[in-house]
N, C-alpha and C positions, 0 to 999 in steps of 0.2 A: 513376484507379486501374486497373491492368490486370486482366484476368480471372485471371491467375496470382496476382497480389497478393491479390485478393479470396478466392481459394481458400485461400491460405496464412493469411489473416486468419481465415477461418471455421474452419480447422483449429486455429489458435491459440486462438480463442474456445472451441471444443469442448474442447481440452486443458486450458485454464484452468478451465473449469467442472468438468471431470472431476476435476482435482486438488483443487479447492476442495471438491467433494462428498466425496471420499475423506477429506480432512483434517477437515472439520467437518460432514459430513452434507449433505443436499440443500440447495441454496441457491436461493431463488426468483430468477427473473430471468435465469438463464443461457439464452442463445439457442442452441438446438441444431437449429433449423430451417435447413437449408442453403439454402432458397429466400429467406431473409431476408438482405438486404444489411447486413452488420455494419459500422458506422461505425468508421473507424480512429481510435483515441485513443492518443496517445503516453503513455508512463509519466509524463512530466513533466506533461502535461495532466491525467491521472487524479489525480496527486498534488495539483496545484494546485486542481482543481475538486471533488474528492471527499474525499481523505484529509486535506488541510490543515484542513478544518473540524473533523474529529475531533480532530486534534492540537491545534488552537487551543483547543478546548473541554475536552479531557481531559488534555493533557500539558504544555503550555507554562506553566501556572501554577506548576509545580515545576521543570520542566526548562528554566530560563532562567538567565542569568548571576547574578541576584540570588535565585533560588529555592532551595528546600530541596535540590534535586538538582543544585546548581551544581558539585559536585565529582565528577560522574559523566562518562562519555564521551558522554553524550546531553544536551548543552546546546544548546537551539534558539535561533535568531534570530527575533525578532518581525517583523511586517509593516512596521514603521517602518524597518527596516534594509535597505539596498540589497542586492539579490541573495538575499533570505531564502529564496525558493522553491528556488533551485538549491542553496544551502548546506544547507538542511534535508533536501532530497531526497538529497543525497550522504551526509549524516550518517545518515539512515535506511537507506540502502542498505548502509552499513557495519555498522550495528547488525543489520540483517536478515540479514547474511551469517554472523553468529555463531549457531551452532545447538547445541542439546542434544537428543540422541537423535533427530536428524533434523528438529527443528522450530525455527523461527527464534526467537531471543531477543526479537525485536521483537513477536512474538505471545505469548510465554510470560510476559514481565514484566507487562504491563498486565492480564492475565487471572489473575495471581498463581498461575500454574502452577509458577513458580519464585519464589524470594524477591523481593519488591518492596516497598521501604520505603513506597511510596505506597499499598500495599494493592491490593485489587481495584478497578480503574478501568474495565475494559471486560469485561463478561461474554462468554463464548464464543458464546452464542446470540444476540448482539445484532447490529444492523445495523452498528454501529461496527466490530465484530470482522471482519465480512465485508468491509468496506472496507479494513481493514488487511491482511487476507488477500489481497485483490485486488492490493494493492501488492507484497506479498512474492512472489506468483506472477509478476507482471510482472517484477520484479527478477531472479528466478531464471531465467526464460526468456530474459532479455536480448533480448526482441523489441522492435523499434522500427518505427515507420511514419512516413510523410511527415507533416510538420507541417501542422496545419490552418490556416485563415485567421486565427485569433487568434494564431498564432505559437508555440503550445505544441508 
């Protein structure tokens, strides 16, 4: 990674943390120290390694082809289906792009800030919410970085 790329990544990390703190208050773990080398993590990698666990635990039980939310726009594919990471990430990017009063529907629904037939699934002050917020911020900023050795 070049020096310029590292500087851009540090600025992106700072901006991401600042936006997250504005939206939901201070979030632990934001690296604001410019002397620390921020590891590049693609949106796909972040989704696969961080957000998918939340979605699998909290969402896919209803948001699947046989689930209670099978008639919504948010129907997920399970890990047994080929290409499920890319399909689900694209689906979440679409849902995250819908906003009400400047906030993503992807964050409003599970927190029951707007109507959600599944009720409150993810409290706003939870680690799960912070992970979803991290994905929304990444999707909004449309930032990408080089793939790491695992291919994400």
